[in-house]
C-alpha positions as CSV (number, residue, x, y, z in Angstrom):
1,M,21.2,0.5,-51.7
2,T,17.6,0.5,-50.7
3,I,16.4,2.3,-47.7
4,R,13.7,0.7,-45.6
5,F,11.5,2.4,-43.2
6,A,10.1,0.5,-40.2
7,A,7.6,2.5,-38.2
8,A,7.9,2.1,-34.5
9,T,5.2,-0.2,-33.1
10,T,3.1,1.0,-30.2
11,A,1.5,-1.1,-27.5
12,A,-1.8,-0.5,-29.1
13,S,-0.7,-2.0,-32.4
14,T,1.0,-5.1,-31.0
15,H,-0.3,-8.5,-30.1
16,P,-2.2,-8.7,-26.7
17,V,0.4,-11.2,-25.3
18,V,3.3,-8.9,-26.2
19,R,1.5,-6.0,-24.6
20,R,1.1,-8.0,-21.4
21,V,4.7,-9.1,-21.3
22,C,6.2,-5.8,-22.2
23,A,3.9,-3.6,-20.1
24,V,5.8,-0.8,-18.3
25,R,5.4,-1.2,-14.6
26,L,5.0,2.1,-12.9
27,S,6.5,2.1,-9.4
28,R,8.0,4.4,-6.9
29,P,11.6,5.6,-7.6
30,A,14.2,3.4,-5.8
31,N,15.5,6.3,-3.8
32,D,12.1,7.1,-2.1
33,N,11.6,5.9,1.4
34,P,8.3,4.1,2.0
35,S,5.7,6.6,3.3
36,A,4.9,4.4,6.3
37,D,8.4,5.2,7.8
38,R,8.0,8.9,7.2
39,N,8.2,11.2,10.1
40,D,8.5,14.8,8.9
41,K,10.0,16.1,12.2
42,L,12.6,13.4,12.1
43,V,13.4,14.1,8.4
44,Y,13.7,17.8,9.1
45,E,16.1,17.2,12.1
46,A,18.1,14.6,10.1
47,L,18.6,17.3,7.4
48,R,19.6,19.8,10.0
49,H,22.0,17.3,11.5
50,F,23.5,16.7,8.0
51,A,23.9,20.4,7.4
52,Q,25.8,20.7,10.6
53,H,28.0,17.6,10.3
54,G,28.2,17.0,6.6
55,I,29.1,13.5,5.4
56,A,30.0,12.3,8.9
57,A,26.4,13.1,10.1
58,A,25.3,9.4,10.2
59,R,28.4,8.3,12.1
60,H,27.9,11.2,14.6
61,A,24.2,10.2,15.0
62,K,25.2,6.6,15.6
63,G,27.7,7.7,18.3
64,R,25.0,9.8,20.0
65,A,22.6,6.8,19.9
66,E,25.2,4.6,21.5
67,E,25.9,7.2,24.2
68,A,22.2,7.5,24.9
69,F,21.8,3.7,25.1
70,F,24.6,3.2,27.5
71,A,23.4,6.1,29.6
72,G,20.1,4.4,29.9
73,D,18.1,7.0,28.0
74,R,16.0,4.8,25.6
75,E,14.0,7.8,24.3
76,A,17.2,9.6,23.1
77,Y,18.6,6.4,21.8
78,D,15.5,5.9,19.6
79,W,15.6,9.5,18.4
80,W,19.3,9.4,17.4
81,L,18.9,5.9,15.9
82,G,16.0,7.3,13.8
83,I,18.2,10.2,12.6
84,C,21.0,7.7,11.8
85,R,18.4,5.6,9.9
86,Q,17.3,8.6,7.8
87,L,20.9,9.2,6.8
88,D,22.3,5.7,6.5
89,R,20.0,2.7,6.9
90,R,22.8,0.1,6.9
91,M,24.7,1.9,9.6
92,A,21.6,2.2,11.8
93,R,20.7,-1.5,11.2
94,D,24.3,-2.5,12.3
95,C,24.1,-0.2,15.3
96,A,20.8,-1.6,16.4
97,A,22.1,-5.2,15.9
98,G,25.1,-4.4,18.0
99,I,23.0,-2.9,20.8
100,D,20.6,-5.9,20.7
101,G,23.6,-8.2,20.9
102,A,24.9,-6.3,23.9
103,E,21.5,-6.5,25.6
104,A,21.4,-10.3,25.0
105,A,24.9,-10.8,26.4
106,D,24.0,-8.8,29.5
107,A,20.9,-10.9,30.2
């Protein structure tokens, strides 16, 4: 039985078309939030809220956002929705959609 050795090819030793097609695309990790959304104070408070309430923190923040909205406190609503968004984007999106739907029905 013969043993064959095939050295690994590098991008430098391959054909230019192959290098173009197989080029590794460096991108941000999927779990990083875009930097445009980043508010350090909000992130800090979301982490504190998570430390206090554990896995139910997003649901608790959503409840506080809904309470603030129905109390007419838009600033508190935006704050709690932002904390909910930091913890669970889908839940925050659904909450905001429900609130927007309630506003449209009232108009």
